[in-house]
C-alpha positions in Angstrom: 85.7 79.8 115.8 89.2 78.5 115.0 90.4 80.4 112.0 92.4 77.3 111.0 89.2 75.5 110.1 87.5 78.2 108.1 84.7 77.0 105.8 85.3 77.2 102.1 83.9 80.7 101.7 83.5 82.9 104.7 83.1 86.5 105.7 86.8 86.8 105.3 86.6 85.9 101.7 83.7 88.3 101.1 85.6 91.0 102.8 88.7 90.6 100.7 86.6 90.2 97.6 84.8 93.5 98.3 88.2 95.2 99.0 89.5 94.0 95.7 86.5 95.0 93.5 87.2 98.7 93.5 90.9 98.7 92.6 90.1 95.9 90.1 87.5 98.0 88.4 89.7 101.2 88.5 92.6 99.3 87.0 90.6 97.8 84.2 88.8 101.0 83.4 92.0 103.2 83.5 94.0 100.9 81.2 91.0 100.6 78.8 90.7 104.4 78.6 94.4 104.7 78.0 94.3 102.2 75.2 91.3 103.8 73.6 93.1 107.2 73.9 96.1 105.6 72.1 93.8 104.3 69.4 92.2 107.8 68.9 95.6 109.4 68.9 97.0 107.1 66.2 94.0 107.7 63.9 93.5 111.4 64.7 95.3 112.7 61.6 93.1 110.4 59.4 89.9 111.5 61.2 90.6 115.2 60.5 92.0 114.6 56.9 89.0 112.6 55.8 86.5 114.5 57.8 85.2 111.3 59.5 81.8 111.8 61.2 81.7 111.4 65.0 79.3 108.5 64.7 81.9 106.6 62.6 84.6 107.3 65.2 82.4 106.1 68.0 81.7 102.9 65.9 85.4 102.2 65.5 86.0 102.6 69.3 83.0 100.4 70.0 84.2 97.6 67.7 87.8 97.8 69.0 86.9 97.9 72.7 86.5 94.1 73.2 90.0 93.5 71.9 91.4 96.2 74.2 89.4 94.7 77.1 91.3 91.4 76.5 94.5 93.3 77.1 93.1 95.3 80.1 91.8 92.4 82.2 95.2 91.0 83.1 96.4 94.5 84.0 93.3 94.9 86.2 94.0 91.6 87.9 97.5 92.8 88.8 96.4 96.3 89.9 93.5 95.0 92.0 95.4 92.3 93.8 98.5 94.4 94.4 96.5 97.4 95.8 94.3 95.2 98.0 97.3 93.4 99.6 99.1 96.7 100.0 96.3 98.2 101.9 95.6 95.1 104.1 99.3 94.9 104.9 99.8 98.6 105.8 96.7 98.4 108.1 98.1 95.3 109.7 95.0 93.2 108.9 97.1 90.5 107.3 99.4 90.5 110.3 96.4 89.9 112.6 95.1 87.1 110.4 98.5 85.4 110.3 98.8 85.7 114.1 95.4 84.0 114.3 96.7 81.1 112.3 95.4 81.9 108.8 98.0 81.2 106.1 98.9 83.5 103.3 97.5 81.0 100.8 94.2 81.1 102.6 94.2 84.9 102.6 95.1 85.1 98.9 92.6 82.4 97.9 89.7 84.8 97.0 92.1 86.9 94.8 93.2 83.8 93.0 89.5 82.8 92.5 88.8 86.2 91.0 91.8 85.6 88.7 90.3 82.3 87.6 87.0 84.0 86.9 88.7 86.8 84.9 90.7 84.3 82.9 87.5 82.4 82.0 85.7 85.6 81.1 88.7 86.8 79.1 88.9 83.6 77.1 85.2 83.7 76.3 85.6 87.4 75.2 88.6 86.6 73.1 87.0 83.5 71.5 83.4 84.7 70.8 83.2 88.5 70.8 86.6 89.7 69.6 86.6 87.9 66.2 83.3 89.4 64.8 84.0 92.9 66.3 87.5 93.0 64.8 86.1 92.0 61.4 83.6 94.8 61.7 86.4 97.2 62.8 88.7 96.4 59.9 85.8 96.6 57.4 84.8 100.0 58.7 88.4 101.3 58.9 89.1 100.2 55.3 85.8 101.7 54.1 86.5 105.1 55.7 90.2 105.5 55.1 91.0 103.1 52.3 94.2 102.4 54.2 94.3 98.8 53.1 93.6 98.8 49.4 93.4 95.4 47.7 96.8 94.5 46.3 96.8 93.4 42.6 98.8 90.2 43.0 98.9 87.4 45.5 99.8 83.7 45.6 98.4 80.6 47.4 95.0 82.3 48.2 92.4 80.2 50.0 88.7 81.1 49.9 86.0 79.3 51.8 82.4 80.3 51.3 79.0 78.6 51.3 79.6 75.0 50.1 82.8 75.8 48.3 86.5 75.8 49.2 88.7 77.4 46.5 92.5 77.5 46.4 94.3 79.6 43.8 97.9 79.4 42.9 98.1 83.0 41.6 95.6 85.8 41.5 96.1 89.1 39.8 93.7 92.0 39.7 93.1 94.0 36.4 90.3 96.5 37.0 87.2 94.8 38.3 88.4 91.4 37.0 90.7 89.0 38.9 92.8 86.7 36.7 93.4 83.2 38.2 95.9 80.5 37.7 96.1 76.9 39.1 92.5 76.9 40.4 91.2 74.1 42.6 87.5 74.3 43.5 85.8 71.8 45.8 82.0 71.8 46.1 80.2 69.8 48.8 77.0 68.3 47.4 74.0 66.5 48.8 74.4 63.1 50.6 78.1 63.7 51.2 79.2 63.7 47.6 81.8 66.1 46.2 82.7 67.9 43.0 86.4 68.7 42.5 87.2 71.0 39.7 90.8 71.8 38.6 91.7 74.4 36.0 95.0 75.9 34.8 93.5 79.3 34.5 90.3 81.3 34.9 88.9 84.7 35.9 86.4 86.2 38.4 84.2 89.2 37.8 81.0 90.4 39.6 80.2 87.1 41.2 80.9 85.0 38.1 83.8 82.5 38.0 84.9 81.4 34.5 87.3 78.4 34.5 89.0 77.4 31.2 89.9 73.8 30.3 88.6 72.5 33.6 88.6 68.9 34.7 85.6 67.8 36.8 85.8 64.8 39.2 82.7 63.6 40.9 83.3 61.7 44.2 80.8 59.6 46.1 80.5 59.9 49.9 82.8 56.8 50.2 85.5 58.5 48.2 85.0 56.5 45.0 85.2 58.5 41.8 81.8 58.4 40.2 82.6 60.3 37.0 85.3 62.5 35.4 84.7 65.0 32.6 86.6 67.7 30.7 85.2 70.9 29.2 86.3 73.9 27.4 84.8 76.3 29.9 82.9 76.2 33.2 80.9 79.1 34.7 80.1 79.2 38.4 78.0 81.8 40.1 79.6 82.4 43.5 79.8 85.9 45.0 82.9 86.9 47.0 84.6 90.2 47.7 88.0 91.1 46.1 89.5 91.2 49.6 88.8 87.4 49.8 91.4 86.9 47.1 94.1 89.1 48.6 93.6 89.6 52.3 93.8 86.6 54.7 91.9 87.2 58.0 94.1 88.2 60.9 94.3 85.9 64.0 92.3 88.5 66.0 89.4 88.1 63.5 89.2 84.3 64.0 88.2 81.9 66.7 90.6 79.1 67.7 88.7 76.6 65.5 88.9 78.9 62.5 92.6 79.6 63.1 93.3 75.9 63.5 91.6 75.3 60.1 93.7 78.0 58.5 96.8 76.4 59.9 95.8 73.1 58.5 95.1 74.6 55.0 98.4 76.4 55.0 100.2 73.2 56.0 98.6 71.3 53.1 99.8 74.1 50.8 103.3 73.8 52.2 103.3 77.3 53.8 105.0 78.4 56.9 102.5 78.3 59.8 104.8 79.1 62.8 103.3 82.6 63.4 99.8 81.3 63.1 100.5 78.5 65.5 102.0 81.0 68.1 98.9 83.2 67.7 96.7 80.1 68.2 98.3 79.2 71.5 98.3 82.9 72.6 94.5 82.9 72.3 94.4 80.7 75.4 97.7 81.9 77.0 96.8 85.6 77.2 93.5 85.1 79.1 95.4 82.8 81.5 97.6 85.8 82.3 94.8 87.1 84.6 95.3 84.2 86.9 99.1 84.3 86.7 99.3 88.0 87.5 96.7 87.5 90.3 99.1 84.9 91.7 102.3 87.0 91.5 101.0 90.4 92.4 99.8 89.7 96.0 103.1 88.0 96.9 105.2 90.9 95.7 102.9 93.5 97.1 103.0 91.8 100.5 106.8 92.0 100.5 107.0 95.7 99.6 103.8 97.1 101.2 105.6 98.7 104.1 107.3 101.0 101.7 104.1 103.0 101.1 100.7 103.1 99.5 102.1 104.2 96.1 104.2 101.0 95.9 101.1 98.9 95.1 100.4 101.0 92.0 104.1 101.1 91.0 104.5 97.4 91.6 101.6 96.4 89.4 102.8 98.7 86.6 106.3 97.2 86.7 105.0 93.6 87.0 102.7 94.1 83.9 105.4 95.8 82.0 107.9 93.0 82.6 105.3 90.3 81.9 104.1 91.7 78.6 107.6 92.3 77.4 108.5 88.8 78.3 105.5 87.6 76.4 106.5 89.6 73.3 110.1 88.3 73.5 108.9 84.7 73.6 106.4 85.4 70.8 109.2 86.6 68.6 111.3 83.6 69.5 108.3 81.4 68.5 107.6 83.3 65.3 111.2 82.8 64.1 111.4 79.2 65.0 113.8 79.4 68.0 111.1 77.9 70.2 108.1 75.6 69.5 104.9 77.6 69.2 103.3 76.1 72.3 106.4 76.7 74.4 106.8 80.3 73.2 103.1 81.1 74.1 103.0 79.4 77.5 106.5 80.0 78.8 105.8 83.5 80.3 102.8 82.1 82.2 104.8 79.2 83.5 107.8 81.3 84.5 105.8 83.9 86.4 103.5 81.4 88.1 106.5 79.4 89.2 108.2 82.5 90.6 105.0 83.5 92.5 104.6 80.1 94.0 108.3 79.9 95.1 108.0 83.3 96.8 104.8 82.3 98.5 106.4 79.2 99.8 109.3 81.2 101.3 106.9 83.7 102.9 105.0 80.8 104.5 
């Protein structure tokens, strides 16, 4: 059979895929263990000071592992592809294939396919599993250590729960009561109608909202004001936690849709959304790093494979180090407005992918 006319997926692809699975798994597992060890090391003084039970420690590790896995998969892609190409080159298998007319692009194709699969899996993990587990991690951490006590003052708080959206100009805690100023409460009712309540001041205690001198506007589904009323006081039963007033969810705790909604709310309130927008684009850009590193690592490993087997490991470490620091640099530039958020999040992927393709073209 002429190797120039190989079918879409052949024994060659299965062979390279099998060769890559072991270093890929080792790379992901090693980095994951290192990151978990770093997590335990950072919290070790608190574990011993507070006498945290082993079960609670294991729960924290379990909740945090999906987030660490998002960071580990790109590293695994780089390690797996670099070690695979390093081994195939040193054993002259790639040389034999090239002499038989198989291009480097064709040889690297199964590695790129694995990079695509890892990117898709990483995106799904980051979008569907990481937000709820990070919420559970932060709640457990705060409950155990009380490291993030509720501050007693905040401004421009936004709370969304059940059928209500509440914005608060100023919230101040006094004991178990929260004093409120400039309250806007929107309730979605049946058949698409709305109740909009504005009040200059109010308070919240044990699930009860008391709004003073409120104005109530009733809107029909078509946006027409059906009625407007004033009152001395309005009492609403709506249970929320004190953290809802003072602690906004982190980007890691939200899906892309939730983060986009938060960005929109902050824009309407006139708040700076640059950092949130960068985080929004990174939710897709970071998983794509699996494919980008799977594209760059084989090319660089092929160039340096003759230097020895350790070069594959060293190369993947250096490549990941340079990539992540480039990503952090562009993230900072985006957060401070030197670059548009989308450009800041996607530029590292674009730069490294372009570099890998240029090197591959030269090798061919």
